C-alpha angles and dihedrals in degrees: 000000000000112000122231095232129063138131141253143194090265095059096035089072086076091071090077087062093049098261133119118206130207111197136177120219119196133177105288122248127006125086092331091061105035097169097049113131124213090256092048092052092048097054102028117146086234091067113020108039139058120339090350092070089078105083093200096035127122093252093055092045090052088052091056094047092048092048093050092046091051093049091052092051092049091049093047102043110356128234094327094058091044090050091052088056092051092051091052089051096055115109112226112225116233092238095043138262103288095100095036122109122198126201111186094182108054096152097354131074113215107136094179090058092051090049091050092048091049092049095048091045091053091051089052092052095255105150096187121136113251120206139159146174116236143181091203108109088195092057091045092052091047086057091048089053093050094249095124135067091199113085109236132207113185112231119221123220134174090266107041106061093126091055091046089054089052091050092049091050091052091054096256115138117238124215119211135174108237141182092229144330093280091059089051090052092054090045090054091052091050094049094043093242125167091237143297138282131184118253096189098086094068142340095238095118092170087069090063119100112282110221099171109140091003105073146305117328129249135255110243104203123207116191113228114271121206130018094272093056094046090052094047115139099173095095091253090107109067109223 
């Protein structure tokens, strides 16, 4: 059976910073990613970059299997049963959990599931660090208010600028796919952000400055990966 958790080039960059990451990639869009925009789906890492570019490749097949397995678990027993399955699929590092990061939503966006997995993990003595990107402004603001144990970075699309402004104002960082740093600087000014930082060096967003309660958040800029993303005209790519 295909496990929920795996790795990727994106998260393996964190190893240079002393962190191992376990991440779950699903089929992008649909019910597992309810806030996805048209532009987001078109250039998603889970379809247009790396191993996922091969429609019939093993990586894409594993995505489909994971997604169908998760949908079945949610249908049978809700978020709690699905979270139990995620916990069982975690791989315990030989030297413990303290330098392990876990991202439940690699190409999905189910904040309640991530919260449930993090809660059950804590109860089981798993001290890993949980983080996610989300387009749910409700989830982002819950993180801003300290009501979430899963670190959140809000994810900008071509259709959620108003929500991104709310996230920034609450001190939540906002990730955006950009053409270059100058585009990121202009975006930061538009959103009222405190500044910009690159998100290309690693995926460990919980290491980024935490400005909750201290000022507006930052724009975390990610340069477009893959030809499809670099040619985007939907507005998802900030030019």
